[in-house]
N, C-alpha and C positions, 0 to 999 in steps of 0.2 A: 288338422285344424289349421284355420287360415289365420296369417299372420295378424295380430292386432295393430291397428294404425297407430302411427306415433305421431306427436304433436312437435312437428319439426319448429314450425314457429314460433312456440313456446319455448322450446330449448334455446333457438337464437336469441329470443328476447332476454330469457334468462342469463344467456351468455353475456349478452351487452350490457346488462345492468351490473353483471359481475365484473366486467372490463371496466365499466365507467367507475365502480367503486375503488379499484386498484388504481386508475389514472388519478383520482381523486386524492387518493393517499399519498400516491409518490409526489403530485404536486404540493400537497401540505408539507410532505417532509423536506421537499427542496426549498420550499418558502422558510421552514423552520432553521434550516442551515444557513440560509441568508439572514437571517433576523439574529440567530446566535453569533455569527461572523461578523456583522455590523455592529450588534452591541458590544461584543469583546473589544472591537478596535475603538469604538466610542468611548469605552471606560478607560481603555488605556492612554488615548489621547486626552481624555479629561484629567487623569491622574498627571500625565506628562505632556506639557505643552509641543504642539509641534514644531515650533520655532527651534525648540531644544534637540527635538530629533534631528532636526536639517543640521543643526550644529555639529551635532556628535557624528554626522555622516561626512560632514565636509572636514571634520578633523581626524577623520580616518586616515591610517597608514596608505601610502600611495601604491603599496604592493597588494593590498585587499583585492581587488577586483581580479588583476592577473592569477592570484594563487587560487581565488575561488573557482575560476573557470578551469584552471589545471585540474584541481581536486574534483570537479564536477564533472570532468571529462573521466579521471580514473574510477570515479562512483559508477559511471555508467559501464566501464568496462568490468569491473568488479561484481555488479549486479548481474551483467550478461553472462558472466563465467560461471556464476552460482546457478543461474537458471539451467545453462547447458549442461552442467554435470548433473543437475538434478533430473532433468528431463531425460538426459541419457540412462541413468540408472533405473528410474521408475515409469517413464512415459514412452518414448521413443528417441531413437538417435538422430540428430540434426548436426548440421556443420554448425562450427562458432560462427561463421560468417553469417549464416540464417539466422541464428539466435541474435547476432548484433544488430540486423537490420529490423527484425520483429521487434525485439526489445525497443529499440528507438522509436519505431513508430507507435508503438503502444503507449509510450509517455505521452504523446499528443492526444492520443483517445481517450486515454485514462483522466487527462487533465479537464476534458469536456464531459466525460462520465466514466466514473470508475469501473462500474460493470462493464461496459462496453471494453474497456482497455484488456481486463482481465479475458473475457469472453472471447476476444480476438486472437489471443495466443492460443487458447484451446481450440478454436475452430481452424486455424492456420495449420496447426501441427494433425488435426483430424484429416486435412485435405492432403496435406503432404505425405502423410506416412499412412493414414488409415486408422490410426490408434482411436480407440473409443472416446466419445465426447466426455462420457461421465468419468472415465478414467483421468480424462485430462483435467476434469474440474477437481478431481481427488487430488490430482498432483500439486494443483496451485494452491488448495487446501493445506496439503503438507508443507509448501512452501512459505505460506503465511504462519504456520504454526512453529516453524524453525524461526522464522524471523523473531517471533514473540521471545522462543528460547534463548536467542542469541542475546537479546535485549536483557532478558532477566538474567543471565549468566554473567555479561560483563557489568550489570548494576552490582551483584553478588559481590563480584571481584573488587570493584572500587569500595564498596562499603568495609571491605576488611582491612582497608589501608587510609581510607579518606579520612581525616582528622575532624572534619565540621562538614555535615550535610544536615537537612532539615530533618526533624523527626518524623514527619510525614512519609519521608521516603521509605523508613524501615517497615511502617504499617502497609505500603503499597506492596513492598517485597514479599511480605510475609504473607497477604492475599493471593498474591502471584504462586508462591510455592503451595498453597493450598491447593490452587487449582492444577498446579503440576501434580500433586500427589493422586489427585483424582484422574488424571490423564495416564499416569504411570500405571494406575492399577487396572485402567480400562485396557491398556496394551497388554498386560499379563494376561487378564481374565477372559479377554475376547468375548464378551457379553453376546448372547444371541441378538439381542435387539439391534447391536451395533455391526455385529458380523454380517448380517442379513442386508444391509444397504450399502448398494455399489459405492457411495460417495465416501465411506471410511475404508475401503478396501486398501488403498495404498497407504493409510496412516497405521492400519493393523499389520498389512503385510510387510512394512519396512523395517519392523523392529527396534531394537536397540542400535544395531550397528548401522542400518539404513539411518536412522535419526542423527547418529553422530557423525556421518559422511556427509549428510545435508548441512549439518550445523558447521562442519570443519569448512566448507566451502564458502560458508556465507559470512564467516568471520570477517574476512578482509573487507567485504561490503561495508559491515557495519563499524569496523574500525576505521576507514576513509570516511565515513559520516562524523564520526567523532574528531577526526583531525580537521575535516573542514570547519565544523563549528567552534572547536578550540582554538585553530589559529586566527580564524576572523574575529573571534572575541578580544584576541589580544591586538589585533588590528584596530580593534576600536577602543582599547585602553582597559579592556577587562581580562585581568590576569587570572585566570580560574586555574587553581592546582590541577595537575593531569588525574590524579585518582579522583578528586571531585567530580571532574568532566566525566571520566569514566563510570562514576556511580549515578551522576545525574541525567546525563544525556540520552541514555536508552528510554529513560521514562520519558523526556521531552518526545522523543521520536514515536512512542508509543500514544502519546496523546494526540500528536499531529495526524496519525493514520485514523484515528477515531472519526467514524461517519456522522460527526456533530456540527461540522462546519464546513466552509468551503474551501477545498485544498488544504485543510490543516491551519487556515489563515484565521489569527485570533488565539485560537486554542495554543498555537505553538508559542506566540508572542508572549502571553500571559505565563506559561510555564517557563519560558526562558527568563523573564523577569523574576519570577517566584525562586528561580533556584541560583541565578548568577549577578543580579544587580549588587550583592553585597561585596563582590570583589571588584568592582570598578571604582573609581576615586570620585571626590566630591561629595555634595549634600544627596540625600535620596533622590530627589527629583533629576538630576544629572545622571546618578549612576543607573537609574530607571531607563533614561533617555538612550543612554550609551547601549545598553543590551537591547532596548527597542529597536533602535536604528540598525544594529549588527542583524537581528533577526528579520526584519523587514528587507534589508538589502540582500541577504542570503537566499532568503525566499524568492524576491524578484529575479535575481540572477538565476537562479535553479528553474524557475517557470520559463523563464526567456531561452536558456540553453535547451532545455527540453522540448520547448516549441519548435525551435529552429532545426533541433537533430529529428524530431517527428517528421517535420515538412520534408526535409530531405531524404529521410529512411521511406516514407510514402511514395516520394515520386521515383522509386526503385522497382524492379522487376517483382522482388519479394515484396515490396511495399503494397504493389498494385495485387498482387496474389492474397496478402492480407485483408485488402479492402473487399475484395470478392468473399473471402472466407467469413469476414464480418457479416456482409450481407446475407450469405448463405444461412449463417447462423442464426440471423434475426428472422429470416423467413421460415425456417425449420422450426422456431420456437413459437411462431403463431398458433398452430394447432394445439400445442400445450396449453395455451391458455383456456381452451374450449375443454380440456380434460384428455388425459392420454388415453381413456377407455375409448373415445370415438375414433383414434387413429389406426390405420391399418398396420398391424405388427409386422407385416412382410414389406412396407414401404422403405425403401433404401434411403440412407442419409445424403447428406451433401455430395454431389460429385468431386472426385478427384481432382487434382490440379491440372488446368488446361496446360498446352505446350504452347 
């Protein structure tokens, strides 16, 4: 029997319409994040005059910027070390030097587009070691889950000792533990609908020991984040008790990474003012100005440090390999937009690293 003719023009037209819908949706989401960011900053500066924020910045201790830069460097090292160990256990072994360069470069890529930053790491490891891309995605998913666990456990430890935290924090933690219970049941039961999906391979195969190991190497990174914010708050005259900081800051960090604002700007400042304005001195406006100034300064220093680090790392040989890996990943993703069913299953993935 002769093959029936196919309407390739109709398929391409349908794919074009689908791609345009996805593109329009992405543009709307991007616009929404900018609107939320601008709206939150406008609301905060409406409550707190900008002149008072400037005054609070000028009144900060002279050691604020040097200490912040030192802790940002320590933060980069701790983050890279955690990724190095986790990748070595669950994905592929790379040298610590490679991870330091790749992580530094992806700070800049993620500042431009978070998905590109995460994808660049995966495709670099794929090109350098041949590790499957989907397993790389699954490992990144594990790292993200471990970050949330670390924040939850540190918040819980702080709540056991902290004398005075907002009641809403207890509600957030209770909801988080409900989610953790569901996750724990899934790890034990390993339902077929999860086990059959490659993206959950690493999560399910890691087990309790793997999760605890990944959590242990992530704690120094989160602890450095807490030290950075706590010390800088003190530099701005906001004396937050350590246990309150340990209980509250993980929630701030979680809010900051929610994809509802640009680089967490606006959401971070609102959460910081909510939790910590009470520990500053002066009237309510002055207290909020001190916390808002500290949060904006830390975020500006962080973005500046990571951008300069990213530029330097991207200029290295490994950074150039990372850019090639990113382009290869974007190119290989194009056929997937038209549907995996039309791909040649024998087609190889991106080529290995060039010499």
